[in-house]
N, C-alpha and C positions, 0 to 999 in steps of 0.2 A: 504493500500500500504506500510505497514511497516513490516520489518523482524527484530524482536527483540528477545533478550534473557534476562536473569535476570536483572531487572531494578533496578538501584540504588535507595536507599531511598532518595537521594538528589533530585530526579526528580519527577515530576508529569507525570504519564504515558500518552504518546501521545501528550503532550503539550511542546512547545519549551521554554527554559529558557531565556527569554528576558525581555522586560518591560511589558509583559502581566500580567493579574491578578494572574495567577498561579505562575509566577516568583516572583511577589511582595509578595505573601503569603509565599513563601519559604524563601525569604530573611528576612522577619520579624522575622523568627524563629532563625536568626543568622547564616544562611548558606552562606558562601562566594561563589560567582558564577562568572565565567569568560567565556565569549562567544566570539569566534573569527570566522569571516567569511572570507573564502578564495575563490578566483576564479581560476579555472583550467579546464583542458580538461578531461572529463570523458565520456566514451562510445561515442566518436566521436563528442561531443558538449561541448561548454563552459558552465560550471555549477558552482553553489555555494556549497561549503562544509562548514558546520557549526560544529565547535568543541567546546564543552562545558565542562568545568571542574567545579566541585563543591566540597565543603568540609564542613563537620560539625564535631562534636566531635568524632564520631565513624567511619566515612567513607569518602573516597575520591571517587568521581564519574567522569566518562569520558563518553561522548556521541559524536558520529560522525554521522552526517546526510548529505545526498546528495540530492539536490533538483532535482525533475523530470525535470525541465527546469528552465533556468535563463536568457534567452535572453532579456525578458522584465521585469524581477523582479527588485524591488528596492534593490540594493546591500547592503544598510545599514540597511535594515529592515529584521530581521529574522522571522517576523510573516507573511510572504507571504502565499497566499492560494494555492501555488503549493504543489504537492504531495512530501512527504519526504520518503526516504529510510534510515533507521538508525540502529545503534547498540549501546548498552549501556553497560558499565562495572562498577562494584563496587569493591572497594579495601578495604576490611576489614582486620584487623590485623590477624584474624584466617583463612582467605581465601587466603593463599599464592599462590595457583595454579591459581587464577584469575589475578595475577599480570603480567602474560604473556599469550598470546594466539592469536587467529585470528578469524575472522568472515567473512562470505561471504554473500552478498545479490546481487540482480540483478537490474540494471537500464536499462530500455527498452530492457530487455532480455539479456544484457551483464553483466558478472560477475564483481563485485567490491569487493576487499578483504581489510580488515582492520587488520593490524598486530600491536601488542603493546608488549612492554617489560618494565615493571615498577618495576621489582624485587628490583633493587638497586637505584631507583629514589630518588633524594634528593630534599626536599622541604624547602622553606625558609619563611613559613607563608602564602604563596599564594596557591590557588587551583592547579595551573599548576606547575609541577616540574621545577627545575632550571637546573638539570644536571643528567647524568647517566640514560638516558631513551631514548626511541624512540616510535613514533606512525607513521605508514606508511600506506598510502592508495594507493592501486595498481589497475590500470585499463589498459587493453590491454598490459600487461607485462611491464608496466612502473610505477615507483613510482611517482604518480602525486601530492602527498602531503607528505612531511616529516617534522616531528617535533621532536626535541631532538638533542642529540649530539653523539649518537652511530651510525654513518653513516655506517661503514663497517659491523657491526652486522646486521643492518636492511637490507642492500642489499643482504647479504649472506642468511639471513633467508627467505626473500621474493623470492629470485632467480630472481629478476627483475632489469632492468636497470633504471638509472635516466631519468626522463621525459625530452624531448627536450625543453619544455617550463616550466619555473618555476611557481609554484603557487604564486598568488599575494594576500597579506593580504588586504582585503577590509575594514573591520571594526572590532572593538572590543568593547564589552560591559562588564563592570565589576561592581560588587557590593562590596563596602567596608564599614566597620563599625567603629564607633568611637564616642567620646563625643565632642571633639573639634579639633581633628587632623585626617586627612584622607590621606593615602599615597598609591601610586602605582608606577609602572615603565612601561614605554612605549617607543617604537620607533616611530618617526614621519615620517620615510621613510623606504623603504624596506631594504636599506643597511646602514642606519644610526646607530648611537650609541644608547644605552639604556639610557633613561633619568629618573631621579628621580623626581616624582611629589608629592608635599605636599600641602595640603589645610588646613589652620588654621583659626579658627574662635574664636573671643573673644569679650567681651564687651569693649567699649571704656573707661568705668570708672572702678571702683573697683569691679564690679560684674563679674561673670564668666560664666553665662548662655548665650548660643547663643540666646535663645528666651526670655531673661529677659527684664527688663525695661531699662537697660543701653543701651547706643548708641553702637550697634554692629559693628564690623569690620571684614573684610575677607582678608586674604593674600594667594596668590597662588605662590608657589615657584617651580622653575624648576632647578634641579641640585644645590640646596642650594641658588640660587639667587632669590630675590623678583621680580617676573614678573608682578604681578598685586596686587594692594592694593586698596581695596574698603572700603571707610568710609561711615558712615550713611547707613548701609546695609538695614535698615528697609525701606528706600526710594529707594534703588538701588538693590532690591532683584532679578531683572532680568537685564541682560545686556550682552555686549560683548566687547572685546578689542583685538587688535593685538599685538603680541609679536614676537620677533625675537630670535630664538634658534639656535645657531651655523650657522648663516647666512641663516637660513630658516625661513620664516614667518609662524606663527601658529595663527589661529583665535581661540579665547577662548570664549565660551558662557557659561553663568551660569543662573540657576533658583533655588533660595534658598527660595522661598516663603513658602514652607511647614515647613522648619526649624523654621521660625519665627512665623508662624501663625497657625500651626496645632498641636494639643496636642498629646502627646504620641510619639512613634517611627515614624519618618518621614524621607524622603529622599530628597536630592537635586540632580539636574542633571547638570553635567558639560560636555561640548563637546569640544574636541580639534581637530581642522581641519587644517592640513597643506595646504598652498596655495602658488602659485608662488610668489617669492620675487620680488618686484619692484626695479629696479636698479635706484637709485637716490642718490645724494650726501647729501641730507637732508631728514629727516623723513617726510612722507606724512601725518602723523597724530600725534597729541599730545599724542595719546594713544599708540604709538609704542615705546616699550621698547627694548633695546639691551643689551645683556650681553654675555660674552664669558667664557666658563669654560676651565679648563685645558685640553690639548690634543684635542682642538676643531677640528671638521671635518666639511666638507661641506655636509650638508644633502640636498639631492634633494627633492623637493615636490612630493607628490603622491596623489592618491585618497583616502588614508587611513583616517579613522575618528574614534576617541576614544570617547565612551560614558561612563562616569563615574557616577555611582549612589552612592552617599555618604549618608549612613544611620546614622542618629543621634540617639544615644542611651541615655536613661535617666540615 
């Protein structure tokens, strides 16, 4: 049930890039992977669109997949057993013509078009471009999903109108690499600001190895502020804590067991889940930390969930 063209070398053919074994094998080779799941209306029904960006030394890859059905699917799990319709693009330095184009496939007999223009896309070390690009998914003459900042160019190229219902970002999975520092950026609500997330690990003593004999510690910073500080990490390698970011509460979960106890390259999992903020004059838990950055805005909570796979390199 797939309609595919030239498959990027970043991807394993026919398998989604998530936390499945194929994805783990790909990331062990040092390929950065970012997968976002959106919910929107396609071919008359609410469906999930999975957009995956990957990057290695030679190539940037883009994959867009539309689920056959999503009414009963787990929206945070990209490894559902539903049929997928997808197209994949690879961007190599010598394949300039592949940096813009379109592809059509059908969902329940109705056409779905994917348009992209990445000729002048600007990257800042992440798989997904930061500016000067667009990716547009069109169904029933509406742009049901738009990514990028070239709005006018996209609508002119597709000849379609904006959708009456905006696509909703449901979840994002990202694989990052480092020795002791792991960084990414994310929004905790649909209209919220972009936040800088930094995870730092070190030994409590003079040693420097995360998995060494010294007492390890972990710090999670958001927008430069210390949100979570975990001491004695060898005893607290799994846990969760609530933090408040710009008046929105975010539940943070971590599992760093493999960092400490597995030899060779290994990954930890961090989950950032916005949740409704309890209105109270005092914190409801000793684990609740508050901090305000400059130009703070009020972020509303949403169903969004960020899964961050942090790969520790030797």
